[in-house]
C-alpha positions as CSV (number, residue, x, y, z in Angstrom):
1,M,8.7,-9.8,-17.5
2,K,7.4,-12.7,-15.4
3,A,6.5,-12.4,-11.7
4,T,7.7,-15.8,-10.5
5,Y,11.4,-16.8,-10.2
6,S,13.2,-19.8,-8.9
7,L,15.7,-19.2,-6.1
8,R,18.5,-19.8,-8.5
9,E,17.2,-17.3,-11.0
10,A,16.6,-14.8,-8.3
11,Q,20.1,-15.1,-7.0
12,R,21.5,-14.5,-10.5
13,Q,19.3,-11.6,-11.3
14,L,18.9,-9.9,-7.9
15,P,19.8,-6.3,-9.0
16,Q,17.3,-6.5,-11.9
17,L,14.7,-8.1,-9.7
18,L,15.1,-5.3,-7.0
19,Q,14.2,-2.8,-9.7
20,L,11.3,-4.9,-11.0
21,A,10.0,-5.3,-7.4
22,E,9.5,-1.5,-7.3
23,Q,6.6,-2.1,-9.8
24,Q,5.1,-5.4,-8.7
25,P,5.6,-8.1,-6.1
26,L,7.7,-11.0,-7.2
27,V,7.3,-14.6,-6.1
28,I,10.5,-16.7,-5.4
29,T,10.1,-20.4,-5.5
30,R,12.2,-23.1,-4.0
31,R,12.0,-26.6,-5.3
32,G,9.0,-25.6,-7.3
33,K,6.9,-24.2,-4.4
34,K,6.3,-20.6,-3.3
35,S,8.9,-19.7,-0.8
36,S,9.1,-15.9,-0.6
37,V,7.9,-12.7,-2.0
38,L,10.1,-9.8,-3.0
39,L,8.4,-6.4,-2.9
40,S,9.4,-2.8,-2.5
41,A,9.6,-1.0,0.9
42,D,6.8,1.3,-0.3
43,Q,4.5,-1.7,-1.0
44,L,5.3,-3.2,2.4
45,D,4.5,0.2,4.0
46,A,1.2,0.4,2.2
47,I,0.3,-3.1,3.4
48,F,1.1,-2.2,7.0
49,E,-0.9,1.0,6.7
50,T,-3.9,-0.8,5.3
51,L,-3.7,-3.4,8.1
52,E,-3.5,-0.6,10.7
53,I,-6.6,1.1,9.2
54,V,-8.8,-2.0,8.9
55,S,-7.8,-3.1,12.4
56,N,-9.1,0.1,13.9
57,P,-12.9,0.0,14.2
58,E,-13.3,3.8,14.0
59,S,-11.0,4.1,11.0
60,L,-12.8,1.3,9.3
61,K,-16.2,2.9,10.0
62,L,-14.9,6.1,8.2
63,V,-13.7,4.1,5.3
64,R,-17.1,2.4,4.9
65,A,-18.9,5.7,5.3
66,D,-16.7,7.2,2.5
67,Q,-17.4,4.2,0.2
68,A,-21.1,4.7,0.8
69,G,-20.9,8.4,-0.1
70,Q,-21.9,9.5,3.3
71,L,-19.0,11.8,4.0
72,E,-18.7,15.5,2.9
73,Y,-15.4,16.9,1.8
74,L,-14.4,20.5,1.8
75,E,-11.9,22.3,-0.4
76,L,-8.9,23.5,1.6
77,S,-9.9,27.1,0.9
78,E,-13.3,26.5,2.5
79,L,-11.7,25.0,5.5
80,D,-9.3,27.9,5.8
81,G,-12.2,30.3,5.7
82,M,-14.1,28.5,8.4
83,L,-11.1,28.4,10.6
84,K,-10.4,32.1,10.1
85,G,-14.0,32.9,11.1
86,H,-13.5,31.1,14.4
87,A,-10.0,32.6,15.2
88,R,-9.9,35.3,17.8
């Protein structure tokens, strides 16, 4: 299915487009020009979460360190063992 719809098409097909928008953003045009984008609430939440991460210098530093392979990850069981060793 296409990802760009005229306003008139979008009005006629709104229920179907709401379902399709769960899979991909849809562009709505008005008079042949991009006017709006229809996307799922989950997609919008992901965009805001990403903006929050990249706008925080410490978070961005961690993301870059991960991408460079500079972080070490532990299995949950290893972490549990470490925490139990420090519990009193």
